[in-house]
C-alpha positions as CSV (number, residue, x, y, z in Angstrom):
1,M,0.0,0.0,0.0
2,S,1.4,3.4,-0.9
3,A,1.8,6.3,1.5
4,A,-1.0,8.1,-0.3
5,Q,-3.4,5.2,0.2
6,I,-2.4,4.9,3.9
7,I,-3.0,8.6,4.4
8,A,-6.4,8.4,2.6
9,Q,-7.5,5.6,4.9
10,L,-6.3,7.3,8.0
11,A,-8.0,10.5,7.0
12,A,-11.3,8.5,6.5
13,A,-10.8,7.0,10.0
14,S,-10.3,10.5,11.4
15,Q,-13.6,11.5,9.8
16,K,-15.3,8.5,11.3
17,L,-14.0,9.5,14.7
18,D,-15.5,12.9,14.3
19,E,-18.8,11.3,13.4
20,A,-18.6,9.0,16.5
21,Q,-17.9,12.0,18.8
22,A,-20.8,13.9,17.4
23,K,-23.2,10.9,17.9
24,L,-21.9,10.5,21.5
25,L,-22.5,14.1,22.3
26,A,-26.0,13.9,20.7
27,A,-26.7,10.8,22.9
28,R,-25.6,12.7,26.0
29,E,-27.9,15.6,25.1
30,D,-30.8,13.1,24.5
31,A,-30.1,11.5,27.9
32,S,-30.1,14.9,29.6
33,Q,-33.5,15.7,28.0
34,A,-34.8,12.3,29.1
35,R,-33.7,13.2,32.7
36,T,-35.6,16.5,32.5
37,L,-38.7,14.7,31.3
38,V,-38.5,12.0,33.9
39,A,-38.0,14.5,36.7
40,G,-40.9,16.6,35.5
41,A,-43.2,13.7,35.1
42,L,-42.5,12.1,38.4
43,Q,-42.2,15.4,40.3
44,G,-39.7,14.6,43.0
45,S,-40.4,10.9,43.4
46,S,-37.9,10.0,40.7
47,G,-34.7,10.0,42.7
48,Q,-33.3,6.6,41.8
49,L,-34.3,6.8,38.1
50,V,-32.9,10.3,37.8
51,G,-29.7,9.1,39.4
52,Q,-29.4,6.3,36.9
53,I,-29.9,8.8,34.0
54,D,-27.3,11.2,35.6
55,G,-24.9,8.3,35.6
56,L,-25.6,7.6,32.0
57,V,-25.1,11.3,31.1
58,E,-21.7,11.2,33.0
59,V,-20.5,8.1,31.2
60,L,-21.5,9.4,27.8
61,G,-19.6,12.6,28.6
62,Q,-16.5,10.7,29.5
63,V,-16.7,8.4,26.4
64,A,-17.4,11.4,24.1
65,S,-14.0,12.8,24.9
66,R,-12.1,9.7,23.7
67,P,-12.5,10.1,20.0
68,A,-10.7,13.5,20.1
69,A,-7.6,11.9,21.7
70,T,-7.7,9.0,19.3
71,R,-8.1,11.4,16.3
72,E,-5.0,13.2,17.5
73,Q,-3.1,10.0,17.4
74,V,-4.4,9.3,13.9
75,K,-3.2,12.8,12.8
76,Q,0.3,12.1,14.3
77,T,0.4,8.8,12.4
78,I,-0.5,10.6,9.2
79,A,2.3,13.1,9.8
80,K,4.7,10.1,10.3
81,V,3.6,8.5,7.1
82,Q,3.9,11.7,5.2
83,A,7.5,12.1,6.6
84,L,8.4,8.6,5.5
85,G,6.8,9.0,2.2
86,N,8.9,12.1,1.4
């Protein structure tokens, strides 16, 4: 596989990571909205359920940060391939 092909595939992978991050952030927002709806519907008697949703929102937030770090590693790898290809 040529350097150009490797770079093209890594660039496509970087794009997929961007898409994954956007979907994770959207899922976090959806979960936050679900929390608001549950809290409003159950008016104070929803403690355990709201707590579970809060946990989900927290986990989604943590996971949503990971694609950015991975994307940075992909960019570093692209730079290395470019350097080797020149």
